Structures are given as C-alpha cells and as structure tokens.
C-alpha positions as MATLAB code, in Angstrom:
seq = 'MTTLLAVLLFTSLACVGLLATWAATSGRHWFFRTAVFVGAIGLLLLIPAYEPFVAFALQGAVVAAGVQIARARKQGLSTSFSLATLLQGTVFVAIAAAVASQVPALNARAWVSVAMIGLIAGLATLLGLWMVHGRLVRLWLRLALGLILALSLSLPLVWGDWFVFSMSTVWAPIIAGLVAITCLVFWLLVAFGFRSRAKRVVAGIALLLLAVVLVSPPAGVYYQLMTPLPIPEQLLPNPNGYDDIVAAGKIAENWKFNNTTYGYDTAPQKELAAAVEQMQPAYQLLQVGLKKSVLSPIDYLSTDSLNIDVYTNIGTLARSLTGRGRMAELENKIDDAFGDYLETIRLGYVVRRGGLVVHALVGIGSSGKGRRGLFKLRNQIAPRECDKIISILTAHSEQAEPDENFIYRDRVWTQHAMGWHGHFMQILDDMSEESSWSAMEWFIRACRRERAEMRLLQVELALRAWQATHGGLPESLDDLVPEFLSAVPADPFDTADSPLRYQRTEETYVLYSVGADGKDDGGVPPEDCEDTSTWGVLGDGDLRLDLLYADDPAAVPAETDDDDAGDDEADDELLESE';
ca = [
       0.000    0.000    0.000;
       2.884    2.375    0.727;
       4.163    2.033   -2.839;
       0.741    2.769   -4.295;
       0.332    5.794   -2.058;
       3.788    7.035   -3.083;
       2.953    6.658   -6.790;
      -0.325    8.505   -6.345;
       1.309   11.311   -4.384;
       4.072   11.682   -6.962;
       1.753   11.763   -9.963;
      -0.722   14.123   -8.264;
       1.956   16.577   -7.136;
       3.613   16.414  -10.560;
       0.339   17.192  -12.370;
      -0.451   20.086  -10.035;
       3.108   21.410  -10.235;
       3.155   21.389  -14.036;
      -0.293   22.994  -14.214;
       0.817   25.663  -11.735;
       3.936   26.321  -13.823;
       1.813   26.784  -16.943;
      -0.470   29.139  -15.049;
       2.518   31.150  -13.830;
       4.377   31.371  -17.166;
       1.649   31.426  -19.834;
       1.077   34.591  -21.842;
      -2.682   34.476  -21.333;
      -4.513   36.828  -18.975;
      -3.695   36.106  -15.335;
      -7.352   35.724  -14.369;
      -7.914   33.013  -16.962;
      -4.754   31.140  -15.955;
      -5.585   31.328  -12.249;
      -9.193   30.292  -12.882;
      -8.031   27.203  -14.805;
      -5.682   26.193  -11.986;
      -8.207   26.810   -9.205;
     -10.929   25.074  -11.213;
      -8.732   22.001  -11.724;
      -7.810   21.538   -8.069;
     -11.310   22.677   -7.071;
     -12.639   19.363   -8.394;
     -11.450   17.979   -5.051;
     -14.109   20.067   -3.313;
     -16.803   17.990   -4.989;
     -15.686   14.896   -3.023;
     -15.075   16.911   -0.698;
     -11.352   16.559    0.056;
     -10.187   19.776    1.683;
      -6.768   18.647    2.861;
      -5.314   17.843   -0.591;
      -6.995   20.985   -1.984;
      -5.130   23.117    0.560;
      -1.836   21.328   -0.159;
      -2.223   21.768   -3.930;
      -3.261   25.409   -3.519;
      -0.116   26.081   -1.486;
       1.980   24.276   -4.091;
       0.516   26.493   -6.832;
       1.015   29.640   -4.754;
       4.703   28.822   -4.182;
       5.259   28.176   -7.906;
       3.492   31.426   -8.869;
       5.443   33.428   -6.287;
       8.756   31.917   -7.400;
       8.122   32.670  -11.077;
       7.064   36.248  -10.287;
      10.188   36.822   -8.167;
      12.369   35.532  -11.007;
      10.604   37.850  -13.478;
      10.950   40.795  -11.133;
      14.695   40.262  -10.898;
      14.970   40.359  -14.694;
      12.338   42.923  -15.671;
      11.739   44.885  -12.502;
       8.696   44.854  -10.240;
       5.532   46.607  -11.408;
       3.245   47.811   -8.608;
       0.466   49.263  -10.749;
      -2.906   47.537  -11.047;
      -6.354   48.474  -12.260;
      -9.728   48.434  -10.528;
     -10.692   45.493  -12.777;
      -7.707   43.570  -11.486;
      -8.768   44.269   -7.910;
     -12.316   43.112   -8.604;
     -11.074   39.970  -10.331;
      -8.871   39.220   -7.366;
     -11.834   39.339   -4.992;
     -13.268   36.280   -6.758;
     -10.379   34.125   -5.573;
     -10.416   35.730   -2.139;
     -14.100   34.749   -1.850;
     -13.299   31.197   -2.949;
     -10.513   30.963   -0.349;
     -12.829   32.252    2.374;
     -15.561   29.753    1.438;
     -13.103   26.860    1.512;
     -11.599   28.038    4.814;
     -15.048   28.011    6.416;
     -15.533   24.352    5.486;
     -12.154   22.794    6.255;
     -12.285   20.030    8.889;
     -11.015   20.659   12.397;
      -7.862   18.563   12.218;
      -5.181   18.786   14.874;
      -2.374   21.298   14.439;
       0.187   18.646   13.546;
      -1.961   17.382   10.672;
      -2.311   20.860    9.188;
       1.426   21.440    9.551;
       1.972   18.275    7.507;
      -0.502   19.444    4.849;
       1.273   22.811    4.658;
       4.716   21.179    4.439;
       3.613   18.930    1.589;
       2.286   21.878   -0.420;
       5.214   24.212    0.257;
       7.930   21.623   -0.386;
       6.207   20.331   -3.535;
       6.079   23.910   -4.826;
       9.785   24.436   -4.099;
      10.612   21.121   -5.806;
       8.737   22.270   -8.935;
      10.658   25.554   -8.936;
      13.910   23.643   -8.489;
      13.132   21.591  -11.599;
      12.465   24.804  -13.551;
      15.752   26.295  -12.397;
      17.688   23.210  -13.445;
      16.401   23.649  -17.024;
      16.371   27.436  -17.409;
      19.004   28.544  -14.896;
      22.030   30.440  -16.208;
      24.157   31.046  -13.125;
      26.150   27.805  -13.322;
      26.796   25.115  -15.909;
      24.169   22.488  -16.639;
      26.054   19.567  -15.075;
      26.594   21.583  -11.912;
      22.908   22.563  -11.808;
      21.956   18.896  -12.073;
      24.266   17.935   -9.202;
      23.083   20.816   -7.031;
      19.484   20.006   -7.924;
      19.844   16.435   -6.657;
      21.375   17.619   -3.380;
      18.713   20.287   -2.908;
      15.908   17.825   -3.741;
      17.102   15.442   -1.043;
      17.426   18.353    1.384;
      13.881   19.508    0.615;
      12.531   16.077    1.499;
      14.091   16.031    4.974;
      11.308   17.993    6.745;
       8.758   15.506    5.393;
      10.933   12.506    6.230;
      11.293   13.695    9.799;
       8.086   15.580   10.486;
       5.238   14.431    8.244;
       2.234   13.108   10.148;
      -0.766   13.463    7.863;
       0.383   10.899    5.271;
       1.437    8.103    7.609;
       4.126    5.497    6.930;
       5.691    7.664    4.204;
       9.006    8.584    5.790;
      10.933    6.086    3.651;
       9.566    7.288    0.308;
       9.347   11.065    0.619;
      12.918   11.478   -0.662;
      12.274    9.631   -3.963;
       8.913   11.422   -4.334;
      10.493   14.881   -4.079;
      13.494   13.870   -6.217;
      11.118   12.418   -8.798;
       9.056   15.615   -8.783;
      12.163   17.644   -9.559;
      13.216   15.174  -12.262;
       9.825   15.054  -14.011;
       9.651   18.863  -14.054;
      13.110   18.970  -15.649;
      12.142   16.370  -18.237;
       8.880   18.054  -19.237;
      10.429   21.493  -19.698;
      13.435   20.064  -21.501;
      10.998   18.412  -23.930;
       9.173   21.738  -24.315;
      12.475   23.365  -25.161;
      12.891   20.662  -27.828;
       9.914   22.141  -29.698;
      12.157   25.030  -30.585;
      14.550   22.757  -32.467;
      14.624   23.098  -36.202;
      14.538   19.343  -36.755;
      10.957   18.190  -37.320;
      11.836   14.672  -36.166;
      12.980   15.997  -32.791;
       9.766   17.967  -32.376;
       7.669   14.858  -33.175;
       9.616   12.769  -30.688;
       9.256   15.467  -28.047;
       5.505   15.724  -28.680;
       4.974   11.958  -28.411;
       7.043   11.829  -25.226;
       5.013   14.666  -23.691;
       1.756   12.948  -24.609;
       2.867    9.668  -23.040;
       4.074   11.485  -19.914;
       0.730   13.247  -19.639;
      -1.153    9.948  -19.825;
       1.147    8.299  -17.272;
       0.910   11.209  -14.826;
      -2.806   11.897  -15.147;
      -4.106    8.296  -15.140;
      -3.489    7.351  -11.441;
      -5.035   10.472   -9.842;
      -7.862   10.543  -12.412;
      -8.726    6.888  -11.733;
      -8.774    7.380   -7.977;
     -10.748   10.606   -8.332;
     -13.408    8.806  -10.353;
     -13.758    6.164   -7.647;
     -13.973    8.800   -4.920;
     -16.725   10.545   -6.873;
     -18.758    7.363   -7.344;
     -19.208    5.724   -3.919;
     -21.530    2.778   -3.512;
     -25.180    3.764   -3.068;
     -26.580    3.732    0.458;
     -28.906    0.726    0.817;
     -32.427    1.280    2.024;
     -33.056    0.421    5.670;
     -36.498   -0.798    6.662;
     -36.223   -0.888   10.438;
     -38.988   -2.657   12.352;
     -41.179   -0.539   14.580;
     -40.808   -1.287   17.429;
     -37.220   -2.470   17.025;
     -36.029   -5.046   19.561;
     -32.488   -3.727   19.079;
     -33.409   -0.707   21.210;
     -34.454   -2.959   24.097;
     -31.245   -4.989   23.824;
     -29.157   -1.808   23.909;
     -31.141   -0.582   26.940;
     -30.564   -3.925   28.676;
     -26.854   -3.588   27.957;
     -26.910   -0.101   29.464;
     -28.213   -1.596   32.692;
     -25.580   -4.324   32.571;
     -22.674   -1.887   32.351;
     -23.212   -0.840   35.969;
     -22.661   -4.283   37.489;
     -19.985   -6.888   37.990;
     -20.322   -8.570   34.575;
     -19.032   -5.393   32.927;
     -15.500   -6.724   33.284;
     -13.924   -9.042   30.732;
     -11.743  -10.556   33.448;
     -14.636  -11.445   35.734;
     -14.462  -15.229   36.149;
     -18.058  -16.324   36.616;
     -16.882  -19.914   36.072;
     -14.849  -19.806   39.271;
     -16.640  -17.111   41.277;
     -18.013  -18.104   44.702;
     -21.644  -19.136   44.435;
     -22.898  -16.414   46.748;
     -21.051  -13.729   44.818;
     -22.346  -15.061   41.517;
     -25.907  -15.207   42.877;
     -25.682  -11.564   43.945;
     -24.372  -10.546   40.523;
     -27.165  -12.439   38.752;
     -29.769  -10.862   41.031;
     -28.513   -7.388   40.186;
     -28.984   -8.193   36.496;
     -32.679   -9.135   36.711;
     -33.932   -5.855   35.140;
     -31.518   -6.360   32.248;
     -32.649   -9.973   31.722;
     -36.285   -8.879   31.632;
     -35.621   -6.097   29.144;
     -33.589   -8.487   26.990;
     -36.524  -10.876   26.811;
     -38.744   -8.023   25.676;
     -36.278   -7.214   22.890;
     -35.845  -10.799   21.737;
     -39.606  -11.174   21.302;
     -39.594   -8.375   18.721;
     -38.054   -8.099   15.283;
     -34.455   -6.972   15.617;
     -32.384   -5.027   13.077;
     -29.220   -3.053   13.743;
     -29.680    0.589   12.683;
     -26.874    2.113   10.621;
     -26.230    5.811   10.097;
     -24.358    5.735    6.796;
     -23.526    9.443    6.960;
     -22.032    9.509   10.443;
     -19.549    7.628   12.580;
     -22.240    7.297   15.266;
     -22.738    3.688   14.155;
     -19.399    2.918   15.823;
     -20.657    3.330   19.373;
     -18.084    1.362   21.331;
     -20.059    1.653   24.574;
     -23.038   -0.103   22.977;
     -20.902   -3.008   21.776;
     -19.171   -3.292   25.140;
     -22.543   -3.385   26.886;
     -23.844   -6.118   24.579;
     -20.753   -8.176   25.412;
     -21.498   -7.568   29.086;
     -25.058   -8.745   28.517;
     -23.788  -11.964   26.933;
     -21.434  -12.565   29.878;
     -24.264  -11.995   32.312;
     -26.456  -14.557   30.518;
     -23.721  -17.168   30.638;
     -23.147  -16.213   34.269;
     -26.785  -16.953   34.991;
     -26.352  -20.254   33.177;
     -23.388  -21.053   35.380;
     -25.491  -20.198   38.438;
     -28.166  -22.611   37.228;
     -25.501  -25.315   36.913;
     -24.393  -24.764   40.501;
     -28.010  -25.109   41.568;
     -28.283  -28.278   39.470;
     -30.936  -26.712   37.221;
     -29.482  -28.174   34.045;
     -32.444  -27.335   31.815;
     -32.263  -23.694   32.882;
     -28.514  -23.670   32.305;
     -28.549  -24.845   28.711;
     -31.562  -22.567   28.155;
     -29.434  -19.582   29.149;
     -26.563  -20.756   26.959;
     -28.909  -21.132   23.986;
     -30.279  -17.661   24.711;
     -26.719  -16.289   24.641;
     -26.139  -17.870   21.251;
     -29.429  -16.425   20.036;
     -28.421  -12.976   21.284;
     -25.162  -13.264   19.323;
     -27.015  -13.960   16.083;
     -29.867  -11.513   16.607;
     -27.794   -8.473   17.545;
     -25.821   -8.519   14.273;
     -28.777   -8.562   11.869;
     -28.514   -5.845    9.250;
     -25.341   -4.462   10.838;
     -21.743   -3.704    9.967;
     -18.686   -5.890   10.431;
     -18.318   -4.614   13.995;
     -21.876   -5.742   14.792;
     -21.080   -9.186   13.423;
     -17.871   -9.425   15.468;
     -19.769   -8.498   18.635;
     -22.325  -11.183   17.765;
     -19.597  -13.753   17.145;
     -18.023  -13.027   20.512;
     -21.386  -13.195   22.284;
     -22.501  -16.459   20.689;
     -19.125  -18.006   21.489;
     -19.801  -17.637   25.201;
     -23.029  -19.610   24.826;
     -21.352  -22.331   22.750;
     -18.685  -22.761   25.361;
     -21.291  -23.196   28.096;
     -23.248  -25.765   26.055;
     -20.133  -27.738   25.210;
     -19.064  -27.989   28.834;
     -22.595  -29.082   29.744;
     -23.054  -31.558   26.870;
     -22.629  -34.715   28.931;
     -25.371  -33.603   31.329;
     -27.933  -32.870   28.626;
     -30.576  -35.557   28.322;
     -30.364  -37.413   24.992;
     -33.924  -36.404   24.144;
     -32.889  -32.740   24.390;
     -29.857  -33.134   22.107;
     -31.986  -33.327   18.986;
     -33.868  -30.182   19.980;
     -30.660  -28.249   20.622;
     -29.118  -29.457   17.355;
     -32.191  -28.167   15.507;
     -31.913  -24.775   17.218;
     -28.206  -24.464   16.392;
     -28.868  -25.488   12.796;
     -31.617  -22.885   12.478;
     -29.329  -20.129   13.772;
     -26.640  -21.091   11.259;
     -29.029  -21.332    8.310;
     -30.771  -18.048    9.096;
     -27.530  -16.122    9.586;
     -26.728  -13.462    7.006;
     -23.924  -14.218    4.536;
     -20.554  -12.710    5.436;
     -20.642  -10.715    2.207;
     -23.655   -8.707    3.404;
     -21.741   -7.335    6.387;
     -18.698   -6.574    4.249;
     -20.780   -4.749    1.638;
     -22.580   -2.604    4.215;
     -19.247   -1.907    5.905;
     -17.767   -0.730    2.590;
     -20.739    1.557    1.970;
     -20.549    2.949    5.500;
     -16.793    3.554    5.185;
     -17.189    5.390    1.876;
     -19.859    7.722    3.208;
     -19.382    8.082    6.980;
     -15.577    8.106    7.040;
     -15.296   10.809    4.383;
     -12.858   10.923    1.495;
      -9.969    9.674    3.607;
     -11.714    6.445    4.615;
     -12.860    5.834    1.032;
      -9.359    6.621   -0.262;
      -7.693    4.133    2.079;
     -10.273    1.544    1.046;
      -9.354    2.109   -2.618;
      -5.653    1.709   -1.860;
      -6.371   -1.453    0.098;
      -8.326   -2.875   -2.856;
      -5.465   -2.083   -5.238;
      -2.701   -3.331   -2.962;
      -1.326   -6.849   -3.073;
      -1.126   -6.639    0.714;
      -4.939   -6.562    0.862;
      -4.965  -10.366    0.611;
      -4.533  -10.253    4.386;
      -6.595   -7.400    5.709;
      -9.207   -6.686    8.342;
     -11.861   -8.126    6.026;
      -9.908  -11.360    5.632;
      -9.663  -11.590    9.404;
     -13.421  -11.102    9.611;
     -14.115  -13.799    7.021;
     -11.957  -16.266    8.926;
     -13.656  -15.322   12.189;
     -17.007  -16.104   10.549;
     -15.706  -19.448    9.316;
     -14.445  -20.250   12.762;
     -17.884  -19.520   14.227;
     -19.511  -21.806   11.665;
     -16.923  -24.485   12.434;
     -17.627  -24.204   16.165;
     -21.381  -24.412   15.600;
     -21.032  -27.518   13.443;
     -18.559  -29.164   15.781;
     -20.959  -28.526   18.668;
     -23.844  -30.073   16.729;
     -21.777  -33.188   16.060;
     -20.666  -33.324   19.707;
     -24.306  -33.337   20.799;
     -25.141  -35.983   18.190;
     -22.287  -38.137   19.501;
     -23.618  -37.679   23.028;
     -27.071  -38.858   21.917;
     -25.554  -41.817   20.018;
     -23.564  -42.917   23.050;
     -26.610  -42.714   25.304;
     -28.730  -44.617   22.811;
     -26.282  -47.233   21.508;
     -23.870  -47.510   24.414;
     -20.725  -46.732   22.428;
     -19.138  -44.566   19.761;
     -20.000  -44.695   16.054;
     -17.398  -45.943   13.607;
     -17.790  -42.778   11.529;
     -19.872  -39.630   11.477;
     -21.959  -41.113    8.688;
     -23.511  -43.412   11.300;
     -25.139  -40.360   12.900;
     -27.202  -39.780    9.746;
     -30.191  -39.629    9.663;
     -30.951  -40.566   13.270;
     -29.259  -37.581   14.858;
     -28.019  -35.464   11.953;
     -29.635  -34.723    8.591;
     -26.132  -34.749    7.060;
     -22.537  -34.702    8.253;
     -21.587  -30.977    8.398;
     -18.917  -29.787    5.997;
     -15.765  -28.192    7.369;
     -15.957  -24.418    6.635;
     -12.171  -24.277    6.372;
     -11.881  -27.145    3.893;
     -11.702  -25.838    0.318;
     -13.106  -29.141   -0.958;
     -16.122  -28.945    1.415;
     -15.034  -32.175    3.055;
     -16.826  -33.097    6.299;
     -15.484  -32.397    9.760;
     -12.757  -34.833   10.834;
     -13.509  -37.628   13.262;
     -10.957  -40.067   14.659;
     -12.162  -42.821   16.955;
      -9.957  -44.600   19.460;
     -10.894  -47.528   21.669;
     -12.462  -45.438   24.416;
     -12.758  -41.907   23.055;
     -12.557  -39.817   19.898;
     -11.097  -36.643   18.415;
     -13.403  -34.301   16.490;
     -11.920  -31.280   14.741;
     -11.831  -28.792   11.884;
      -8.678  -28.296    9.811;
      -8.530  -24.594   10.779;
      -7.332  -21.506    8.944;
      -4.491  -23.164    7.022;
      -6.861  -25.718    5.491;
      -4.395  -28.479    6.329;
      -5.325  -31.631    8.212;
      -2.865  -31.909   11.120;
      -4.569  -34.930   12.630;
      -6.267  -32.927   15.366;
      -3.049  -31.299   16.586;
      -3.793  -27.757   17.832;
      -1.717  -24.649   16.990;
       1.688  -24.388   18.600;
       0.531  -21.400   20.652;
      -2.157  -23.221   22.600;
      -2.466  -20.470   25.199;
      -3.808  -17.821   22.800;
      -7.047  -19.483   21.706;
      -8.402  -16.203   20.272;
      -6.455  -16.757   17.047;
      -7.334  -20.439   16.567;
      -8.939  -20.916   13.193;
      -7.973  -17.382   12.194;
      -4.171  -17.289   12.120;
      -1.448  -19.867   11.743;
      -1.520  -23.617   11.501;
      -3.048  -26.322   13.664;
      -6.541  -27.788   13.864;
      -9.606  -26.488   15.700;
     -10.895  -28.692   18.529;
     -13.627  -27.681   20.960;
     -12.261  -29.801   23.777;
      -9.083  -27.721   23.701;
     -10.617  -24.420   22.637;
     -13.109  -24.476   25.531;
     -10.810  -26.101   28.068;
     -10.687  -24.610   31.558;
      -7.728  -22.535   32.582;
      -5.511  -25.004   34.513;
      -4.686  -22.249   36.963;
      -8.332  -21.691   37.816;
      -9.389  -23.195   41.120;
     -13.137  -23.876   41.552;
     -14.632  -21.846   44.358;
     -16.223  -23.239   47.472;
     -20.025  -23.336   47.319;
     -20.906  -24.350   50.905;
     -23.444  -21.723   51.946;
     -23.655  -23.163   55.482;
     -20.150  -22.068   56.350;
     -20.461  -18.667   58.014;
     -16.745  -18.030   57.652;
     -17.023  -18.497   53.910;
     -20.005  -16.123   53.839;
     -17.993  -13.430   55.570;
     -15.092  -13.954   53.192;
     -17.444  -13.642   50.231;
     -18.868  -10.400   51.604;
     -15.381   -8.982   52.049;
     -14.535   -9.973   48.474;
     -17.658   -8.225   47.138;
     -16.811   -5.052   49.054;
     -13.185   -5.064   47.888;
     -14.178   -5.470   44.238;
];
C-alpha cells in the first residue's frame, strides 16, 4: 500500500506542479490562468477533500510566487494595477474564504503536515524549472546541485510528516522524482524550438505519453472517490427489539459482569448469585427485545454507528447470561442452564442482523460464550434434548446473514461516513497486493471459525445422543445420519467442502476442523495453545472444541458451601473489595 500511495502522491503533485507552472508562465490573462488552476484543483471540493486541496493550492502559490520573483529580478517589479484587477482578485479571495469556512477541524500537527507537503512540492517544482532554465552555473553543476537540494527539501517531510502516515521512507524519492519530471517536461518543451521536425515529433509523443502516465493514477482514484456505492435502504422494524437490547446492555454496564476478566466460572456461588440478582432488570428487558423483530440501525452518513459503549454493553449482557447459566448449573438446574446458553447464542445472532462488520464481530463473541457453556454441559444434557438443541443451532446457522452482506454494508458505511480519507484508504487497500490479508480477511476467517464451532458442537451433541442410545461410539460420522443429523456438516475451512474430521480410538474420539491453514494436522492444535483467540484465524493447527473451551488449569473452583459462616464473611469482604 505504501508504494501505491507514493505513486499517487508523486503523480498528483507532478500534475499540479506542471499545471501551476503553466499558469505562472503562460502569456494568457492572469485571471484566466488562475481560474483554470483553481478550477482544476477545485474538483477535489466535490468529493469533498479539503486537505489535498489546501496542499495543492499552497503548491501552486509557491510556484506562482517563485516565477514572479524571477521575473521581477529580470524585468523589474511593477506595482500598478487596475480596478478590474482588484475586482477579479476578490473572486479568488471569496473562494478561499468559502473553503476556509468548510475545512475540517484537524489537529495542528496534521495541518502542519498538509502545509509542508504543499510548500515543499512547490519548491521542488521551482527547483526543476531552475535546473532547465538557470544560467548562473553550468548544466552539469545545476543537475548535481538540484539532486542535493531535492534530497534536502525532502528532509522535513521525512522527519516531520504526520498526515500521510508510513511515508518517511519514500518522501525522498517522491520529491526527487518531482524535480526530475519537471526537468524532463520542460526540456521536452524546449525541444519544440529545435529546427529538426523529427525531434519535435519525438518530443511531442514523449510529452503525450508522460501526460497519460501522470494523469491516469489520480484521475482513476478521483473517479472512484466521486462514485461511492449507493446507500442501501433500511427498513427498520417498529418497534425495534435492538433498542431494548441496547437498553438492557446499558443496565448491565453498571454491574460486575461489565468486566472481561470477571471469572463467573470460578466465582463463589454467593457472589455469583448476587451478581445475577442485580442483572434481573436487564434480563427482563432483553426478553422483551428478543420477542420483537431486531435489526441493527446504521447511520451511513455519520460515525455514530461505531458506538463502542453499545458493543461493550452487549458483550457484558452476553457474559451476564452465561453467568446466569453457570449459576443454574451450581443449583443443578441443568435445563435452565442450557436454556441460558442457547439464549446467549441467540443474542449473538440476533444483535448482528442488518449491521456492519463490527456488529457481526460483537455477535460472534457473544454467541461463542453460549457455545462454550453448552459444550461444557453436553454430557449432562438428556439425549432427548440433544436433537432439539441441534435443531436450534442449525436454524441459527441457516438463518444467519452471509458474510458478504456485512462486508458490503461496511464498505458503503466507510465510503460515506468516514469521508474521502476512509474511502481513499479503502481504494488503496483494494489495489494493494497486501490486501490479501486485511481486516476483512480476518473477519471472514472469524465467521468461518464460528460456523466451524457451531457444526462441531452439533456433532458433539449428536455423539452424546448416540452414546446414550447405543452404548458406544459410532465408527464414523456417517452413522449419525439420519438418526441424529440430517447430514454430516462440511468443514468451513476445507476448500473441498469435506466433512469435519472424526478419529475414533478404543475409548474416546477426536473431532476437529482443519482450521485456517486448510491443512489436516490430525487434530493437533496450533503451537501457541495459550492464545485461543487466534485459533482458526491465524497460523496452523486444527480447531478442537475440547481444547478451545478447556478450563484454565490455573483456575481453582470456588467453594459453594453456603452453610459455612466463615465463607459467607469472606465472600462479603470480596464483594466489598471489588
């Protein structure tokens, strides 16, 4: 991406510099020349992209000032001007004032970078002109001095640029190239004065090719910036259950579950019971929301859709549901426990409907908590309930939106809500070879991992039912069809759509997906077994629920004897301290 950005910067600055030079040196009326230049860079205001407009305007101003100073030294400075000239000048003053009133409120460092880019690009253009038309020293000496000065001009950008990030390594060749292309163009223009017709033809063809090469990159990107994807129509339900879910999450943020490190699996029973009791209003409001149609609202013209507090609260809500499920386990209410875990999975799928990638990621994280609870409880689920749960999990998977829907809406939102800069970076990412591994690729793999977990969990429950019914393990997953499964689920990570892997031993079995690398490692997990967040997303190794959902070995189950007064006092002290 850095190379593409460097090419685009070079070609854009070169085009603006050459246009500014024409405007400063042409024999036409100054108002016409200035209007052509301002009109050309003013196309950026249609996007609108104020930052590059300001940089290009400064570049043109430096070129014009440099040419006028050079003329004044040769011909003398004329201070006379007419009333018509003054009136014509007010047009550009009005344009500058209108643009200044609309520029975004960037930080001071960003505007310093914008100013540096424009000023240094203007000086580089003037340096190229001097190298062709200068008379003070010989040509070879001008070329050598020009190279040294070009590298010196780039130093402030190498050291101090902030607005165009990650460009410190390429600013020197950009500025040197800008000087060189200016030299080449004006040397070719000088060639038109040669008497030889052949030389003039060659010079004309070379100029035409240079114009195409320089104009094509910025023109192509400009066209894309001017034609963003259309905003899709949103038909939100009324009432929308999403509002109730968000309100329930707002309640949840005030209590103990609003902490990603809170270990409800190992918390003392009394503490967990108190936390669950505090969440009762949130649970009730969540149920109200889940009974309605739910669709995530998106403001495509504002960044308000990225409300981090809302997503954090929904995650808290999911943790609180699984915490209530854990409480039901401790009370030996197994049906209530897997009901809560199923409700958590449902929340994860419901809350992402119609949303952006961030909504889907929040849903994936929420549903994962419910899957983990169900998996750990699988051997306590009655065989007759396994079929019901498998049907529910299958329905969630089949009714889930395709990954492409979230990506498309995210692209539309980025192009409109994030302004020209967000759209521009998206274009560069699409054009870059590095985009093969991007945030969207991470998202796609995260979705595949969720599908793999859902299918592995369905098969685990089917194996549980088979064992309870037949008193042993099946020879293959095909034996589960059609009694417990309608078909053996395909592995989402397998490019050939092969089924999930199943290896039976004498007393147990290994069930797994091949994971992100698509390679069957025989059920061997990734080398970094501690960081389970990247399983099925990065690296090698296979995806196994028994390892993915394994308890932390360092976790020590808490005492649950409510009759011990000493333990009660300790629990109370722990609640107060936290």
